[in-house]
Every structure is written in C-alpha cells, then in structure tokens.
Phi, psi and omega in degrees: 000002173093004179272143177286161187299322181296313179292325180294315179299314179305312184295323179294320179295320182291338181244032174054041177068019181273114184293319180297318179295319182295320178296315179304317179297316181293322178293320176298318176301314181296320177300318182295320180292321178295320178296313180301319179296318179296318181298318179297314177298319179297315178297321179296318175297319176296320177297318179297316181298315182299324180291332176297327184272354183082196182233160180285169177307333180264018176063033171260153179283153173299129179287113183295328177297315179289326174299316175302320179303311182292329177290318182291337175293329180131002183277152176291146187299312182297319181293316179298321180294319179294321181293318175298315179299318184287332186254027173055037177069018175283104184299320183293313180298318178299317182295317179300318183292320181291333179268343177272123187301322183290309179293330178300317181286329175298319179298316180299314182300315181301316182292317179295323178293323177294318182298312182300317181301313181294320178297318179295319178301311177301315181298315179298322181295319178296313177302318179298318179297322179293316180300323181287342177281351177112002177277157178286142181299319182297330182283000000 
C-alpha cells in the first residue's frame, strides 16, 4: 500500500494488530500531515503578504482580516493596506482616510513612491549582478 515498514508496524501496534484499523490510522495520519502542510504554506504566504505592506508606526503588522473587510467593501488592496498601516489597524480611521479625497490622494502618492523605490532597487540589484560578472558599471 506504499507505507514504510516502521509506520505500518506502529499503526498495527496502536490498533491491536487490526489491519483495517491500522490502514484507517495511516490514512488519517497522512491526511493530518497534508492539512498541516497546507496550513503552514498558507501561514507562510500570509506572513510574506504582511511583510509587503510594512509595519505600523508601533511596529505591528497589517491585520489581514481587517484588510479583507476593506477589500470586500470595494477598496483596492494596496490602498486599504496603507490606510490600515498608517492608522494602527483601526478599521474606522482607515475607512475615514479612504473616503477623504485628500488623504486618499496621499495614500496613492505613498504607494506609487514605494513602487518606484522597489523598481529602482531591483534595477540596481540587476546592475550589481552584471558588474560582479566583470562588466563595467558605466556600460
């Protein structure tokens, strides 16, 4: 059935040598491992996403649940994340910023600035790699 000998023996011992029970146990164990792996990957993706949005002034990560709430209302994800970041994850204050034309434009400017910085950083990194290969920086 594809199970290694060690796991099969363990499953049989735990089920009083009942083959059917051992198989059920092994299938259940495999399903638990798959679910845990999926949860770990999901959590890793969430952490990566939180890092993309930066931290609040008090060094807290952007609350993804509150971000989802604002996105379901109809706001762009990046703008909503920036509003939450600025307002310490306070949904009401973020909503006020997103509906105020002045602060909304400030949020857009901040996001565009961040995008340009990331693009310049990537460009500089690519240039540095080429320089390390032995090419002149000016070229």
